C-alpha positions as CSV (number, residue, x, y, z in Angstrom):
1,M,0.0,0.0,0.0
2,T,1.2,3.5,-0.6
3,G,0.5,6.7,1.4
4,G,-0.3,10.2,0.1
5,N,3.3,11.3,0.3
6,G,4.5,8.2,-1.6
7,N,5.2,6.3,1.6
8,S,4.9,2.5,1.1
9,W,3.4,0.5,4.0
10,D,3.8,-3.1,4.9
11,R,0.9,-3.0,7.4
12,E,-1.8,-0.7,8.5
13,V,-3.5,-0.2,11.9
14,D,-5.3,2.6,13.7
15,L,-2.8,3.1,16.5
16,L,0.8,1.9,16.8
17,V,2.3,1.8,20.3
18,A,6.1,1.5,20.6
19,G,6.9,-0.3,23.9
20,A,5.1,-2.9,26.0
21,G,5.7,-1.5,29.5
22,P,2.8,-0.5,31.7
23,G,2.3,2.8,30.0
24,G,2.4,1.4,26.5
25,M,0.2,-1.6,27.3
26,T,-2.4,0.7,29.0
27,A,-2.5,2.9,25.9
28,G,-2.9,-0.1,23.6
29,L,-5.5,-1.8,25.8
30,V,-7.6,1.3,26.1
31,A,-7.4,2.1,22.4
32,A,-8.7,-1.4,21.6
33,L,-11.5,-1.1,24.1
34,E,-12.5,2.1,22.3
35,G,-12.7,0.2,19.1
36,L,-9.4,0.9,17.4
37,D,-7.2,-1.6,15.6
38,V,-4.0,-1.6,17.6
39,L,-0.5,-3.0,17.2
40,I,2.0,-2.9,20.1
41,C,5.7,-3.3,19.0
42,E,8.1,-4.4,21.6
43,K,11.9,-4.3,21.1
44,S,12.6,-7.2,23.5
45,Q,11.0,-10.7,23.6
46,Q,9.1,-10.0,26.8
47,V,6.5,-7.5,28.0
48,G,6.7,-5.3,31.1
49,G,10.0,-3.4,30.7
50,T,11.3,-1.9,33.9
51,G,7.8,-1.9,35.3
52,A,7.9,-5.7,35.6
53,T,10.9,-5.5,37.9
54,S,9.3,-2.7,40.1
55,A,7.2,-2.8,43.3
56,G,4.2,-2.1,41.1
57,T,2.8,0.6,43.3
58,L,0.7,3.5,41.9
59,W,0.5,6.9,43.6
60,I,-3.2,7.9,42.9
61,P,-4.4,10.5,45.4
62,G,-8.2,10.2,46.1
63,N,-8.4,6.6,44.8
64,S,-11.6,4.6,45.5
65,Q,-9.7,1.5,46.6
66,N,-8.4,3.2,49.8
67,R,-11.6,5.1,50.3
68,E,-13.6,1.9,50.3
69,A,-11.1,0.4,52.8
70,G,-11.7,3.3,55.1
71,F,-8.7,5.5,54.3
72,V,-9.7,9.0,53.5
73,D,-7.7,11.2,51.1
74,R,-8.5,14.3,49.0
75,A,-7.0,15.3,45.7
76,D,-6.8,19.0,46.7
77,D,-4.6,18.1,49.6
78,A,-2.3,16.2,47.2
79,A,-2.3,19.4,45.0
80,R,-1.0,21.4,48.0
81,Y,1.6,18.8,48.7
82,L,2.9,18.8,45.1
83,D,2.9,22.7,45.1
84,A,5.0,22.6,48.3
85,L,7.3,19.9,46.9
86,I,7.8,21.1,43.3
87,G,7.1,24.8,43.4
88,D,7.0,27.0,40.3
89,N,9.6,24.7,38.6
90,G,6.9,22.1,38.2
91,A,3.9,24.4,37.3
92,D,2.2,22.2,34.8
93,T,-1.5,21.8,33.9
94,R,-0.9,18.1,33.6
95,R,-0.5,17.8,37.4
96,A,-4.0,19.1,37.9
97,V,-5.4,16.8,35.2
98,Y,-3.5,13.8,36.8
99,L,-5.0,14.5,40.2
100,E,-8.5,15.0,38.8
101,D,-8.6,12.1,36.5
102,G,-6.4,9.5,38.2
103,P,-9.0,7.8,40.4
104,G,-11.5,7.6,37.5
105,V,-9.0,6.2,35.1
106,I,-8.1,3.4,37.6
107,D,-11.8,2.6,38.2
108,D,-12.5,2.4,34.5
109,L,-9.6,0.1,33.9
110,V,-10.7,-2.1,36.8
111,A,-14.3,-2.2,35.4
112,R,-13.3,-3.0,31.8
113,T,-10.2,-5.1,32.0
114,E,-8.5,-7.8,34.1
115,L,-6.7,-5.2,36.2
116,G,-7.4,-5.1,39.9
117,F,-5.9,-3.0,42.7
118,V,-5.9,-3.1,46.5
119,A,-5.4,-0.3,49.0
120,C,-2.0,0.1,50.6
121,G,-3.7,1.9,53.5
122,R,-1.0,3.4,55.6
123,H,1.9,4.3,53.3
124,P,3.3,7.8,54.0
125,D,4.2,10.2,51.3
126,Y,8.0,10.5,51.0
127,R,8.1,14.1,52.2
128,S,5.6,13.6,54.9
129,N,6.5,16.8,56.7
130,L,5.2,19.1,53.9
131,P,1.8,20.7,53.7
132,G,-0.8,18.4,52.2
133,A,1.2,15.2,52.6
134,A,-0.7,12.1,53.5
135,V,0.2,9.2,55.8
136,E,-2.4,6.9,54.2
137,G,-4.7,6.6,51.3
138,R,-2.7,7.5,48.2
139,A,-0.9,4.3,47.2
140,I,-2.5,1.2,45.6
141,V,-0.9,-2.0,44.5
142,P,-2.0,-4.6,41.9
143,E,-3.9,-7.7,43.1
144,T,-1.9,-10.9,43.0
145,F,-2.1,-12.5,39.6
146,D,-2.1,-16.2,38.6
147,G,0.4,-16.4,35.7
148,R,-1.0,-19.8,34.7
149,K,-3.8,-18.0,33.0
150,L,-1.4,-16.9,30.3
151,G,-0.5,-20.5,29.4
152,A,2.7,-20.7,27.3
153,D,2.7,-16.9,27.1
154,F,3.6,-16.7,30.8
155,A,7.2,-16.9,29.5
156,R,6.6,-13.5,27.8
157,V,6.3,-11.8,31.2
158,R,9.7,-10.3,32.2
159,P,10.6,-11.7,35.6
160,P,11.7,-9.6,38.5
161,I,15.4,-9.2,39.2
162,P,16.9,-12.4,40.8
163,E,17.5,-10.5,44.0
164,Y,13.7,-10.2,44.5
165,L,13.1,-14.0,44.1
166,L,13.2,-16.7,46.7
167,F,14.5,-20.2,45.9
168,G,15.5,-19.0,42.5
169,G,12.0,-18.2,41.2
170,M,9.4,-17.5,43.9
171,M,7.8,-14.1,44.2
172,V,6.6,-12.7,47.6
173,G,5.2,-9.3,48.4
174,K,6.0,-7.2,51.5
175,V,3.1,-8.7,53.5
176,D,4.1,-12.2,52.5
177,L,7.7,-11.5,53.6
178,V,6.5,-10.3,57.0
179,R,4.4,-13.4,57.5
180,M,7.2,-15.7,56.3
181,L,9.7,-14.1,58.8
182,G,7.1,-14.6,61.5
183,R,6.1,-18.1,60.4
184,Y,6.6,-19.6,63.9
185,R,4.7,-16.8,65.7
186,S,1.2,-17.9,64.7
187,V,-0.6,-20.8,63.0
188,G,-1.9,-18.5,60.3
189,N,1.6,-17.3,59.4
190,F,2.9,-20.8,59.3
191,A,0.1,-22.0,57.1
192,H,0.5,-19.0,54.8
193,T,4.2,-19.8,54.4
194,V,3.7,-23.5,53.8
195,G,1.0,-22.7,51.2
196,L,3.3,-20.3,49.3
197,V,6.2,-22.8,49.2
198,L,4.1,-25.7,48.1
199,R,2.5,-23.6,45.4
200,Y,5.9,-22.6,44.2
201,F,7.3,-26.1,44.0
202,M,4.2,-27.3,42.1
203,D,4.7,-24.5,39.7
204,R,8.3,-25.6,39.0
205,L,7.0,-28.9,37.6
206,R,5.6,-26.9,34.6
207,F,7.2,-23.5,34.6
208,R,10.7,-22.0,34.9
209,R,9.6,-19.9,37.9
210,G,6.7,-19.4,40.2
211,T,3.4,-18.3,38.7
212,R,2.0,-16.4,41.7
213,L,2.8,-12.9,40.6
214,T,3.0,-9.9,42.9
215,M,4.1,-6.3,42.7
216,G,5.1,-5.1,39.2
217,N,4.9,-8.6,37.8
218,A,1.3,-8.8,38.8
219,L,0.6,-5.4,37.1
220,V,2.3,-6.5,33.9
221,G,0.7,-10.0,34.0
222,R,-2.8,-8.5,34.3
223,L,-2.2,-6.0,31.5
224,F,-0.8,-8.6,29.2
225,Y,-3.7,-11.0,30.0
226,S,-6.1,-8.1,29.3
227,L,-4.4,-7.5,25.9
228,K,-4.8,-11.1,25.0
229,R,-8.4,-11.2,26.0
230,N,-9.1,-8.2,23.8
231,G,-7.2,-9.5,20.8
232,V,-4.4,-6.9,20.9
233,P,-1.3,-8.2,19.2
234,V,2.2,-7.6,20.5
235,E,5.0,-7.8,17.9
236,F,8.1,-9.0,19.7
237,G,11.6,-8.2,18.6
238,A,10.4,-5.1,16.8
239,A,12.3,-1.9,17.7
240,L,11.2,1.6,16.8
241,A,13.6,3.0,14.2
242,E,11.8,6.2,13.2
243,V,8.5,7.9,13.0
244,V,7.2,8.5,9.5
245,E,5.7,11.9,8.4
246,E,2.8,12.2,6.0
247,E,0.9,15.4,5.3
248,G,2.4,17.1,8.4
249,R,1.5,14.4,10.9
250,A,2.9,11.3,12.4
251,A,1.4,8.7,10.1
252,G,3.3,5.5,11.1
253,A,6.7,4.2,11.9
254,V,9.6,2.1,10.6
255,L,10.3,-1.0,12.8
256,E,13.5,-3.0,13.0
257,T,12.7,-6.7,13.2
258,G,14.5,-10.0,12.8
259,N,13.3,-10.1,9.3
260,G,14.4,-6.7,8.3
261,R,12.6,-3.3,8.4
262,I,8.9,-3.0,8.1
263,R,6.8,0.1,7.7
264,V,3.5,0.3,9.7
265,R,0.9,2.9,8.9
266,A,-1.0,4.2,11.9
267,R,-4.1,6.1,10.9
268,R,-4.7,7.7,14.4
269,G,-1.1,8.1,15.3
270,V,2.0,6.6,17.1
271,V,2.4,6.4,20.9
272,L,6.0,6.5,22.2
273,A,6.4,4.4,25.3
274,T,9.9,2.9,25.0
275,G,11.3,3.6,28.5
276,G,12.9,7.0,28.3
277,V,16.5,8.0,28.7
278,A,17.6,4.7,30.3
279,H,20.8,3.3,28.6
280,N,21.2,6.0,25.9
281,A,24.7,7.3,26.5
282,A,24.1,10.7,24.8
283,F,21.0,11.3,26.8
284,R,22.6,10.2,30.0
285,A,25.4,12.6,29.5
286,A,23.0,15.4,28.7
287,F,20.5,14.9,31.5
288,M,22.2,13.1,34.4
289,P,24.1,14.8,37.2
290,R,27.7,15.8,36.9
291,A,28.6,12.7,38.8
292,E,26.9,10.6,36.1
293,P,25.8,7.3,37.7
294,K,27.4,4.1,36.4
295,Y,24.3,2.0,37.1
296,S,20.7,1.9,35.9
297,L,17.8,-0.4,36.9
298,A,16.3,0.1,33.5
299,V,16.1,-3.1,31.4
300,E,19.0,-3.4,28.9
301,E,16.7,-3.0,25.8
302,N,15.7,0.5,26.9
303,T,18.1,2.7,24.9
304,G,16.1,5.9,24.4
305,D,14.6,4.9,21.0
306,G,11.3,6.8,21.6
307,L,13.0,10.0,22.7
308,A,15.5,9.9,19.8
309,A,12.7,9.2,17.3
310,G,10.4,11.9,18.8
311,E,13.2,14.4,18.8
312,R,14.1,13.7,15.2
313,F,10.4,14.2,14.3
314,G,10.5,17.7,15.9
315,G,9.5,16.9,19.5
316,R,11.0,18.9,22.3
317,I,12.8,17.1,25.2
318,E,12.2,18.9,28.5
319,S,14.2,18.4,31.7
320,S,13.7,20.1,35.1
321,G,17.5,19.9,35.8
322,E,16.9,17.1,38.4
323,A,16.6,14.4,35.8
324,G,17.0,11.2,37.7
325,L,14.7,9.3,40.0
326,W,17.1,7.5,42.2
327,T,17.7,4.6,44.5
328,P,20.9,3.4,46.2
329,V,22.0,-0.1,45.0
330,S,24.6,-2.6,46.2
331,L,26.6,-4.7,43.7
332,N,25.6,-8.2,44.4
333,P,27.8,-11.1,43.0
334,R,25.3,-13.6,41.6
335,K,25.9,-17.3,42.0
336,G,25.7,-18.0,38.3
337,G,28.1,-15.3,37.5
338,G,27.7,-11.6,36.8
339,T,26.7,-8.8,39.2
340,G,23.2,-7.8,40.2
341,L,22.0,-4.5,41.5
342,Y,20.1,-4.7,44.7
343,P,17.8,-1.7,45.3
344,H,17.9,-0.5,48.9
345,I,14.3,0.7,48.8
346,L,12.9,0.1,52.3
347,L,14.0,-3.0,54.1
348,D,17.3,-1.9,55.8
349,R,18.2,1.8,55.7
350,A,15.5,3.0,58.2
351,K,16.0,0.2,60.7
352,P,17.6,0.9,64.0
353,G,21.4,0.2,64.2
354,L,22.5,1.3,60.7
355,I,24.3,4.4,59.5
356,A,25.6,5.6,56.1
357,V,29.0,7.2,55.8
358,N,31.2,8.7,53.1
359,A,35.0,8.4,52.6
360,A,35.6,10.7,55.6
361,G,33.7,8.2,57.8
362,R,31.0,10.8,58.4
363,R,27.2,10.6,58.0
364,F,25.8,12.8,55.3
365,V,22.1,12.1,55.3
366,N,19.1,10.8,57.3
367,E,19.4,7.1,56.3
368,A,15.6,6.6,56.6
369,V,14.6,9.1,54.0
370,S,13.2,7.8,50.7
371,Y,15.5,6.1,48.3
372,H,15.4,9.1,46.0
373,D,16.2,11.6,48.7
374,F,19.0,9.3,50.0
375,V,20.8,9.4,46.7
376,E,20.2,13.1,46.3
377,G,22.0,13.4,49.6
378,M,24.9,11.3,48.2
379,F,25.2,13.7,45.2
380,R,25.2,16.8,47.5
381,A,27.9,15.3,49.8
382,H,30.0,14.2,46.8
383,E,30.3,17.8,45.8
384,V,32.2,18.4,49.0
385,G,34.1,15.2,49.4
386,P,34.1,11.6,48.1
387,S,30.7,10.1,48.9
388,I,30.2,7.7,46.0
389,P,30.1,4.9,46.9
390,A,28.7,5.4,50.4
391,W,29.0,2.7,53.0
392,L,26.1,1.2,55.0
393,I,27.6,0.4,58.5
394,C,26.0,-1.9,61.0
395,D,26.9,-4.9,63.1
396,A,26.3,-8.6,62.6
397,G,23.4,-8.6,65.0
398,F,21.6,-6.0,62.8
399,V,22.0,-8.3,59.8
400,R,20.7,-11.3,61.7
401,K,17.6,-9.4,62.8
402,Y,16.8,-7.2,59.7
403,G,18.9,-8.4,56.8
404,L,21.1,-6.1,54.7
405,G,20.6,-5.8,51.0
406,D,20.4,-9.3,49.5
407,I,21.4,-10.9,52.8
408,H,18.1,-12.2,54.3
409,P,17.2,-11.8,58.0
410,E,18.2,-14.7,60.2
411,T,21.6,-15.0,58.5
412,G,24.2,-15.6,61.1
413,N,27.3,-16.5,59.2
414,L,28.5,-13.7,56.9
415,A,31.7,-15.3,55.8
416,R,30.5,-16.4,52.4
417,F,29.2,-12.9,51.7
418,E,32.5,-11.4,52.7
419,K,34.3,-13.9,50.5
420,A,32.1,-13.0,47.6
421,G,32.9,-9.3,48.1
422,Y,29.4,-8.3,49.0
423,V,30.2,-7.1,52.5
424,T,33.3,-6.3,54.5
425,L,33.8,-7.3,58.1
426,G,35.9,-5.8,60.9
427,A,36.4,-6.5,64.5
428,T,36.8,-2.8,65.2
429,A,35.9,0.5,63.5
430,A,39.6,1.0,62.7
431,E,40.0,-2.4,61.1
432,L,36.8,-2.0,59.1
433,A,37.8,1.5,58.0
434,G,41.2,0.3,56.8
435,K,39.6,-2.4,54.7
436,I,37.1,-0.1,53.0
437,G,39.3,2.9,52.6
438,V,37.4,5.2,55.0
439,D,39.0,7.5,57.5
440,P,39.3,5.4,60.7
441,E,39.1,8.3,63.2
442,G,36.1,9.7,61.4
443,L,34.3,6.3,61.4
444,A,35.0,5.7,65.1
445,D,33.8,9.1,66.1
446,T,30.7,8.8,63.9
447,I,29.7,5.4,65.4
448,A,30.3,6.8,68.9
449,R,28.2,9.9,68.2
450,H,25.4,7.8,66.7
451,N,25.4,5.5,69.7
452,R,24.9,8.5,72.0
453,F,21.9,9.6,69.8
454,A,20.5,6.1,70.0
455,E,20.6,6.1,73.8
456,A,18.9,9.5,73.9
457,G,16.4,8.5,71.2
458,T,17.0,11.6,69.1
459,D,19.2,12.1,66.1
460,A,20.5,15.6,66.6
461,D,22.4,15.6,63.3
462,F,19.9,14.4,60.7
463,G,16.6,13.7,62.5
464,K,16.4,9.9,61.7
465,G,13.1,8.7,63.1
466,D,11.5,12.2,63.1
467,T,9.0,11.8,60.2
468,E,6.1,9.5,59.5
469,L,8.0,7.9,56.6
470,N,11.1,7.2,58.8
471,R,9.0,5.5,61.5
472,F,6.9,3.6,58.9
473,N,10.0,1.8,57.6
474,G,11.7,1.5,61.0
475,D,11.1,-1.1,63.7
476,P,8.0,-0.1,65.9
477,G,9.2,-2.5,68.6
478,N,12.4,-0.5,69.1
479,R,12.0,2.2,71.7
480,P,12.2,5.1,72.1
481,N,13.0,5.7,68.5
482,P,12.1,3.0,65.9
483,C,15.0,4.1,63.7
484,L,17.9,4.4,66.2
485,A,19.8,1.7,68.1
486,P,23.5,1.4,69.1
487,I,26.0,-0.2,66.8
488,S,27.9,-2.1,69.4
489,G,28.1,-5.8,68.4
490,T,30.9,-7.6,66.5
491,P,31.9,-8.0,63.8
492,L,31.1,-4.6,62.3
493,V,29.7,-4.9,58.7
494,A,30.1,-2.5,55.8
495,M,28.3,-2.6,52.4
496,A,29.0,-0.2,49.5
497,V,26.0,1.5,47.8
498,W,26.0,3.4,44.6
499,P,23.5,5.7,42.9
500,A,21.3,4.1,40.2
501,E,18.2,5.5,38.5
502,L,14.8,3.9,38.6
503,A,13.6,6.2,35.9
504,C,14.4,9.7,34.5
505,S,12.2,12.7,34.6
506,A,13.6,14.1,31.3
507,G,11.3,13.3,28.4
508,L,9.3,14.6,25.6
509,A,7.2,17.7,26.4
510,A,3.5,16.7,26.0
511,T,0.0,17.9,26.7
512,A,-2.4,16.4,29.2
513,D,-3.6,14.1,26.4
514,G,-0.1,12.9,25.7
515,Q,0.4,14.8,22.5
516,V,4.1,15.5,21.9
517,L,4.9,19.2,21.7
518,G,7.3,20.7,19.1
519,E,9.8,23.5,19.7
520,D,7.0,26.0,19.1
521,D,5.0,24.3,21.9
522,A,2.3,23.3,19.5
523,P,1.1,19.6,19.5
524,I,2.5,17.4,16.8
525,P,-0.5,15.7,15.1
526,G,-0.6,12.0,15.6
527,L,2.4,11.8,17.9
528,Y,1.9,10.8,21.6
529,A,4.2,9.9,24.5
530,C,3.6,8.3,27.9
531,G,5.6,6.5,30.6
532,N,9.2,7.6,30.8
533,D,9.1,8.9,27.2
534,M,7.0,11.7,28.5
535,G,8.6,14.4,30.6
536,S,7.6,13.8,34.2
537,I,4.9,15.9,35.8
538,M,6.9,15.6,39.0
539,A,9.8,17.6,37.7
540,G,12.5,15.5,39.1
541,T,10.9,15.1,42.6
542,Y,9.6,11.9,44.1
543,P,6.5,12.5,46.1
544,G,5.5,9.0,47.0
545,P,5.4,5.3,46.0
546,G,4.4,4.9,42.4
547,T,5.5,8.2,41.2
548,T,6.3,6.8,37.7
549,L,3.8,4.1,37.3
550,G,0.8,6.2,38.2
551,P,1.4,8.9,35.6
552,A,2.5,6.3,33.0
553,M,-0.9,4.6,33.1
554,V,-3.1,7.7,33.5
555,F,-1.5,9.5,30.6
556,G,-1.3,6.2,28.5
557,Y,-5.0,6.0,29.0
558,R,-5.6,9.7,28.1
559,A,-3.4,9.4,25.0
560,A,-5.5,6.4,23.8
561,M,-8.7,8.2,24.5
562,H,-7.5,11.2,22.5
563,A,-6.5,9.0,19.6
564,A,-9.9,7.3,19.6
565,R,-11.6,10.7,19.5
566,S,-9.3,12.1,16.8
567,G,-10.9,10.2,13.9
């Protein structure tokens, strides 16, 4: 077939979506529900992208799931919170649209698809001391999904990182983990644990990993199942090469496949949802901090294809100047070879009996702040003195009680982790400092000062334990401060952590309907962006859990609805 500008096409659809992450799959699914003929092209051989390896939480202020569970929240409070957090730098009409439409979008998806969400209930915003911040009611998580419903296509769901799997392939959520660790404390916990383990070993008779999906895997599994039930095809191994212009609009795209290039006409337009900056070296150099991070949690196939194609087509890339959305990671030597990145999201840093120090042996941040704010603290400290990597310092008793990185609680013998290079042990602060290259006097003084704070119950330097978020991730059984306890046991333990981005707020400027904006700030007909390919409405801040997934799905939905109306 041949287009009006002489373009020849190998295939024709209403809407072409580039990328099968949560944003792209939402866009494709909603467009199909609205009656459009949709094709999703995915560069890799699996759906989900980085969303599949995430916690799967969505930040949706005013959502019905929490309201029905008895947790009250209002969108206007969330607006005050975002105003206080972002300020004029983030002034964006999309923020207001997001807060207004978010709950309805989720409800419509639940009503018309296989998606399901449950309330997180108490889950504080990450800057819980700001006006309008909430302690509960804004976060939702996907309902657990049975991957067996996908049949052979279960293999198409990208698995979590190995560090998040038990027994080499078993997924557990945060609630599951708590019950498993307390399996001998109640009959219910023991039965729950036994049930999970039995289910997993039954799964392994047929599948390469467990089929009880939680967190981001549950979200991706439910989206993929919904696509299949609505007949939406996903073309795997098809990378976006360029967007094709016809009569002044985005009329289709060229895809790189294993069988060569194909040209797909898209009558209603093209949605860019390829994962953002990620592993694109040029974009990383342009938008990351001066101390450009070595590590990324984005999947390896995410190389900025959507941003590059959108920019070549005339789209404008916007960045707030705070481009990364961060987490500290430890470098975990994997048994089968290679090195994994373990994200230190919430299970260790806020617990009592741990500090983080730089090369001077000094603390530089409240260890219990959000993962994003922790890394921002690393960057600020690094401008003054070497703070990358930073070192998490605790004692062996802390690790046995709470775990540390990929070392699970109840681990008593740390010798194999030291041999693998994952931790460093020392009988004294001086010995430990010498092994990790940290100033010994600084480390000894810092531990002693921290221990005095722990005895008093107040962190006079950084306020660890002062905010709702700190206390939420601490140990409520530890008094008087759930985030402070002396570091006094032996051996002492050190673990290096590095900055890594979960996502990047730099992306294509777009309207509230996902229409990509050109250099003249006018929408480019037929060209849409969502997910990390769209510039973040949060302007480089991280207000709460689900900061990226919430907007990805809401604006993927809105882009699809706009495309459906455009004909």
